[in-house]
Steps between C-alpha positions, in 0.01 A plus 500: 500500500616661173598869519233760433475839334265795548342735251487853639234722344648829378164663567539499880796280592278218628578131460271394220611142441727248669596186314743212535760426239463159341724228636721292274253211495218725378717650225598149392133401481391799291788455257413133458131583461575761234711258297239222520212732415682644201519161330121480508424868443702523179300212350169685535382656173592866477135600485436330833799667664382837374146444629630419846725806498206718399314358801805583714498857368128533568554376856758773556265767362219374726723575801585852380366691801674277753828490308496878459449563872772254594741648248455849645578369847802298389686757289325834546358587160180707534177302500380715211772344284552139612192372320665599176769243560244220510344633179849506349562142611188389315581700187854365475390145577228501236723666242766232550238225485366642174850476348577149624377300200695709248806514725513129576390359163736300279709690247490293181737495202346311203735288287420215264558164666543646847302623796696771678394718787618671817295440812527704818503275806462588869817496705370373835460658843533878499603683817348851501655749745267801519546842668279716720460815289259347243450155649219384271610673181859377516396147591248467217768578241665166572220289647250505214733430205685234699179315587344545157811348341468186715741580782422503870571795729636542850450860618710660771382849585664783690473490878320835469215349295460136609121518486520550123662161452247337731205658320628395159539142623145504636369634168686230310342232719155657463545498122573128501868505409633153585707452814861602449440710189509829691652519847653763725762488771631741764880472497805696611794599279700184567200280425436690175863445399454131574191481279682677216781245526264204527490285181121482523479874424509551123458878474524800733311827447619773738372856532686725740822686563825474306663351810226239523542418132871445548425268793263293283759479221765392751273230640428373148869494401605155385147408389387520140163657571342817377465791742271797433594817686284811516710745700529870574480814296590868490252575228531830312252722322572758231260787432567643154416855399197376300346302786141544615594703806204438732490128423874463560482675838205302633615165365855540629385595850298180508788304343741614769282488810240226450548224757727745687754459221543133585494370145789355302377688193396820677651827376801603708666764278355747252679689223314799354585704193651826623245712314223382733697385807415789736131484417497120531675500838259758642196305379645168612557623856147644513351171381704306756357714780153370409593153629350403835730303731325314778321194632472252212161389632363849425344500149622862455866405546701496179844436654542235768797413718806329364522133582735541797647787701852393403406528131371853558814588695715381209320740265527780756877452510523501121308828483707658777825395329382658175408828672836511675662455157310800356154372403188694594188334635184669376255329736474606863430180693309706756223526239445127566417465869519119497879520435641535851852420385523174693240266349413321178293802396718701262405818315572510126803700392597669174868586462658747259860612454588131493770325301624148443761521772213468750368166618142617444571513124704176486375252757152356527292703746185287509319777678309828443785714365588615150778716358444737207770630263484726195656377174579684177397237245428135422869412499553621854180331617606165350844521658356575844228239475760235414734613778376234742578150616132420445291452187138407564284769338535850360220742416491775239240779490463629146254554217744346252470121488787467255724690738390273788593192299836647398585604855366174640718294266805658662388453861642212704170379643261210465193718438455842342181697567361803326265729695456248781709323763500252787284244319523139387318398183463120522500467122853645491819343634605618847876489515787687662856559385817571697428474876125502442482131432522197284241306302148599398146479634165577338411494129543199272874535553449448873375147438844414365650554846285228658534243222775331302494431127505144372551427129325212323665388174296209361590336170239294316633198302202435274 
């Protein structure tokens, strides 16, 4: 019998799912099936591929209630919020499908006596390694453009969210995608490394930790394949003196604590112009206290448990280390009865008197904690925002769009927001710099990651 794994629900510690890892023979079969299916799938007219992928998207939406309930049980996000992930899946999928024809069309260069064009061709079987924190939204970023471009996909999901992979496979079958075009597999780390190394795998899309990204790169070493890495973040926000105060407070509380802070692009550090810092901090703490931590099955809950007790304990240690080093925690955890100090339920925390010598301002927290610092001007804000090993997003709250563009042009991040945060616009490129990743998903640019260019240079002799 192959070894098994269990999915423990953070809601109550119960065993939610038990599954077997695939054996080597099964992995061999799905890799072969993906390669064979890709040869046929790529030959279908683009319009037909897009129609089938729209049917796939519709099948996912039709299962929204079930998928939402399962997602809450698997990773703990409140039931009032998980349905939004399925809506987001559909929006991103349909946006990428709407861009496929323009993104994949030939680029022509007229010249007398010649026909010259660049064609984007599919690259083959794409291995998609998806995480638990946004299991549908992260997966769709790679799945839809890869399939639309004529590739096939093998999805391996986190052991915390295996039902997501199974449901997506069932939806693909219900939508009539041919056998082998979209498959999933449950595999351990060694088996994943083996699939990355396997010559039948043409592309790897990984979303997860920096350490996981390094492991994927190591496994791919020696192979000339493309690897897309969407990794961690320590995303900053800057509130300028001219910001809309109430909007900044409310939006940044949501940006830091939505999904219990378990978002690669969630806000983890805030810099506020000194002229409004005291007022902002007071309002921010008051807004944070409005959150309701509790059973994610309760529609009134706005903050669910973290995914695992050990993840919550890691954030607890980071907060305690900061306080020992001189930081002040503004939120009394006793205001949140569900936080008993020894479970996945963790109260939100707002830290002041922080500095960049503290782990909470340097290292990814991936939990419901944020540090706030006052700054004197744009120059200081830019320096502090760039003082990080990460570079996924940065957010600026201001009424001056020109200033946002000027500041943003100097920030070492893949995305710059103004007056919003923690959001992916599928019409824009999603990309990280530094330790936040490599490659690009979404937008027309994202199609370039799952295709290769081929030039046609045809000379006519008449």
